N, C-alpha and C positions, 0 to 999 in steps of 0.2 A: 282127878286122880293124881296122886303124888308119885313122880318117877323116882326110882332108885338110881343110885350112881351107875349101875350097869345099864339101866334103861336109858339114861341120858347119853351114854357112850354109844349105845345102839342107834339112838335117834340121830345123833350127829353123823354117824357113819352112813346112815341111809341118805342124809341130805348132802353129803360131800360132793357127789357128782353134779348136783344142781348148783351148789355154791361155786364150784370150779368153773362151770359153764358161764355163770354170771360175772366172774372176775377175770375171765380170760382176756389177755391183752389184745388190742387191735393190731393188725399187721403194721410194721414200721413204715413211716412216711419217708419217701425219698426227699432228701433235703432240697433238691431242685424244685420240688413241687410245693414246698412250704412258702406261702406268701401271706403272712399274717396281716390282718387289717387292724389298725390302731383303734382302740376304744376311747381314746382321749377326745374330749370335746373342748377345743380351744379356738381362739380367734384366728381367722385366716384373712390375710391381706394380699391378694394377688396383684402384683405390680405389672401392669400392661406396658408401661412406657417408662424408661428411666427418667429420673428427675432432672438430669442434665444430659446434654449430648455425649455420646460415647465414642471413644476410640478403642476398638478391640485390637490389641497389639499382638494377639496370638491366634492366627487362624491358618488353616491349610486348604486353600481354595484350589490349588493345583498340586500335582505331584510329578515334578520333572525328573527324568532320569538323566544321569550324566551322559553327555554326548548325544542326547535326543532332544532337539529343539521343538518338537511337535507341541502345539498348544492344545491342551485338553482340559475342558471345564466340566467336571461331573455335574455341577450345578451351574446353569447358565447365569451370567452376570445380571440379566434382567430379573431373574428370580431372587438373586441375592439382594438386589436393591429394594425389592418389595418388602422383604423382611426388615431390612435396615430402616426403611422409612416408618414401618409400623412400630419398631422398637426404639426409635430415636438414636440409631447408630450412625454417627457421622462418617466413620471410616473403618474399614477392615484392613489389617496389615497381613498380607499373604507371605508367610515366612519361607515357603518352599517354592521359590521361583526359578530354580535351576542354577547352574554354575557358569561363571565367566560370561561371555557374550551371549550364551544361550538364554540368558534372562530377558533379552530384548523383546521377543515375541510376547512374553507374559506381561511385561511393562506396557507394551503397545495395546494389548487387548484389555487391560484393566486400568492402569494408572493414567495413561494418556487418553483412553476412550471415555473415561468417567473421572475427570479431574476433581480432586478433593475427596473422592470416595474410597480409593484404594491406594495402598503402597505395597511395593514388592521388595523382598529381601533375596539375596543370593546365597549360595551354599558352596562349601569347599569341593575340590576335586580329590577325592580319596583314592580313586582307582589308579592315580598316577603317583601315589605316595612313595613307591619304591624306585622311581626314576631318579637319575642323577639331576641335581639342580632343582629338586622339587620345591624347596623353600622359596626360592626366587620366583619360580613359575606360579606358585600359589598366590604369592603377593601380587604378582602382575595380573592374575585373573581377577582379583578383587578390584583392582584399578579398572580393568576392562568392564566388569559388571557395573561398577559405579558410573562409568561413562555411558553405559547402556540404559541407566535409569534406576539401578538398584539403590535402595536407601538404607541398607543394613546387611549384616551377615547373620545367617542362622547356622548354628552348630547343633546337629542332632546327637542323640545319646549313643549313636553307634561309635562315636569317638570315646574310647576307653572301655567299650563293651563288645564291639563287633569288628572294627577295623583292625586288620593284622598286617604285619610285614611279610616279606617274602619267605621267612622261616616259619610263619604261622603264629608268631607271638603277638599278643595284643599290644597295640600302640597306645601309649599313655596320654592322658589329657595334656600333660605339661611337656610333651615331646618338643625339644628345641626347634625342630623343623617348622613348627607353626609360629615361632616368634615373629618372623617378618610379616605374617598374615595379621597378627594382632596389632602390630605397630602400624601397618598400612591402614587399618580401620581407624586408628587414632589420628593418623595424618589426614585422612579424608573426613574426619569428624562424623563417622557413621557408627551406630551402636552394634554390638555383638549380642544377639539373642542366643544364649547358650543353655543347652539342656544336657547335663551329664547326670549320671546316677538315675535312680528310679525310686518308687516308694520303698521304704526300709524293709517292708515285709517280703519284697521280691528277692532279697539277699539271704533270706532265712529258709530252712527246710519247709517244704510244702506238707505240713503235718497237722495234727489236730490242734496244735497250739498257735497256728498261723491264722490271724484274723482275716486274712484274704485267701483262705484256703479255696473257696469256691471259684474265685477269679483265677487263681493260679492253676487250679485243677482243670478249668475250662480252657486255659491258655498256657500250657506247660512251657511253651517257648518264651514266656515272659519272665521265667525264673532265672535269676543270675546267682543261684546258690551252687557252690561246689565247682568242679572242673578247675579251670585256671582263672576264673573270674575274680577280680579284686573285690574287697569288701566295700560297702557303702562309704565307710570312713576313709579308706584309701583313695577312692575317687574324689571325694570332697577335698581332701588334703592336696591332691594334685591340682584340682581347680583353683584352690586358694593360692598355690604357688604361681599360677598363671596371673591371677588378679594382682598379686604383689609385684610381679616382674613387669607388669604393663599398667602402671598407675594412670596413664593418660588415655587408656582405652576404656570406653564406657561399656560395661557388661550388664546385660539384663539376665539375671539368673532366673530362668523360667520355672514355673510351677512352685512359686514361693521359695525360691532359692534351693530347689530340689529336696527340701526336707521339711515339708509342712507339718509333719508329725512332731517336730521338735522346734517350736518357734523360738525357744531360747537359743538354740544353735544358730538359727537364721539371724536373730538379733545380734549375736556376737559377731557374725560375719559382716553385717551391715555397719556395725560400729567400727570394725577393723578396716573395711575397704570403702572409702568414699566413692570409688568408681563402680560401685555395685548398686543396682536397683532390682526389684522383683516384680512379678505379676502373679495373678491368682488362677491361671488357667488349669482346669480339670482338678482343682484342689478345694472347691467349696465343701466337698464331702469331708475333708479333713478339718478345714477351718471351722465349719459349722458345728462340729461336735465338741469344740472347745470355745464356745462363744465369748466367754469373759476374757480368756487369754487372747483371742483373736481381736476383740475390741481394743484391748490395751495395745496390741501390736500395731493396729491401724492408726491409733491415736499417736503413738510415738514416731512411727515412720510414714506419716501421712504424705510426705513429699517424695517418697521413694517407692511407692506401691502403685502399680498400674493395673488397669482392667484387661483381662484376657480370658478366653474360653477354651482354646485348643479346638475350635469348631472345625469339623471336617465335613466333606460332602456326603450325600446320601449313599448308602451302600457300603460305607466304610466299616471295618471290623470292630469299631468301638462305638456302639450305638448310643451310649450315654453322652457322646459329644457331637451328635449330628446337628449341623447348622439348622436353626429354625426358631420359630417363635417360642416354643416351650423351653428351650435351653436358656434363652436370655431372661425369661420371666423368673426362672429359679435364681439366677445370679442377682437380679434386681431385688428379689424378695429377701435373699440373704443379706444384702448390703443395706437395704432401706427400711426393713421392718424388724420387729422383735418377735415375730411369729415363732411358735415352738413346734418342734418335732415334725418336720415335713421332709419330703423326699429331696435328695440332693441331685437327682438326675431325672430326665423325662422318660425313663424306662423303669420297669419293675425293680424294686430293690431285691437283691443287692448286686449292682454292677461291680462294686468294689468291695463292700463289706456290709454286714447286716446292722446298720444303724441309720438314724435319721439326724437331721440337723436343726439348728436354731439360728434365727436372724440376729444380726448385731446392731441394727438400727443406727447407722452412722449419721452424724449431722451433715447439713448441706455443705458446710465449709470443707469437710473431708471428702464427701461424695464428689464434689466438683473436681477435686484434684485427682482422685482415683479414676473417675470416669474419663477425664479429658486432659486436664492441665499437665499432669506429670508426663504423660506420653507425648503430648505436643512439645514439651520442652526437650525431651530426649530425641525426638524426631526432627526438631528444628522447624516446627509448624507454628503459625501465629496462634496466640491465645484466643479463648472464646471472647466474643464481643458481649458486653454487658447488655 
């Protein structure tokens, strides 16, 4: 039977509720529950052991508080050594070993207890920043820490973003009161591992355009947008003034020079400052999503890049950096293979952002430098035996 136009309209009207039911949208999925599984079928090369011995120049095995010399190891040294032996890690550098003479118990418990496996750095005394004569006192404390066994100075990102004067004003990275400290490190021939600034996204609004929205939404205290915080550019400019004023001081600009999202900027800094080196701690997530640019960066600056992870003990608030076998296997895979589209952290993506990474497949000649030789030179250690 042939339907008239009126008949078709009537039939469609009768079917409308059924069609609406069939096309009704599913309830929205909470973004925190979205964990997509890749459908790619690609080669995988899990690297259990690094091709050359490793010096991890960026770990936090202890967290000393100013004025508190108590030795606390969230992960016992014996457990650390088991992972080190399995993953071909020759040495861990513990950057947070306390300030002044308080560094000695940590040096005794690690460096002297296990020769050749650990090195400890000291930290500044910020709580005495507003005292008269602070500049000389701080320089003297570096000397005391060095006598106690510290092999370098660690400057945390609280300088420039957290530490304030008695009036509540943020103290800048290039505050002249630190000049004697930088010069003392040069005189003692010990490096300064410096971390200022943070990922560029942390200085932007936490909105729908921010690629690290989930991370910042989960950790709102990590945002440095607004208030009286300086911009990322202002912090890096202050850092550069320090590098320029102290050419004899060896600075390790941690986290790929604090700007792994912009390797062109890091390259220009390395070209400008011969006293600057970098390491890759907690930034394979950035490096691995720009594999061709990263590969060229490693090739050009192969003598000035060191291996680091920012590894922390169990229970720390940054699970993607927990010290252990899985963390090192990811770093080795990034450096040694050309694998495609794999997770950049041993926890469900996204700890930082919703992307995966690609390996850069470095040759042995560069791997040996990045894994060991460059750090050994900066730390004054003997080279690897052939």
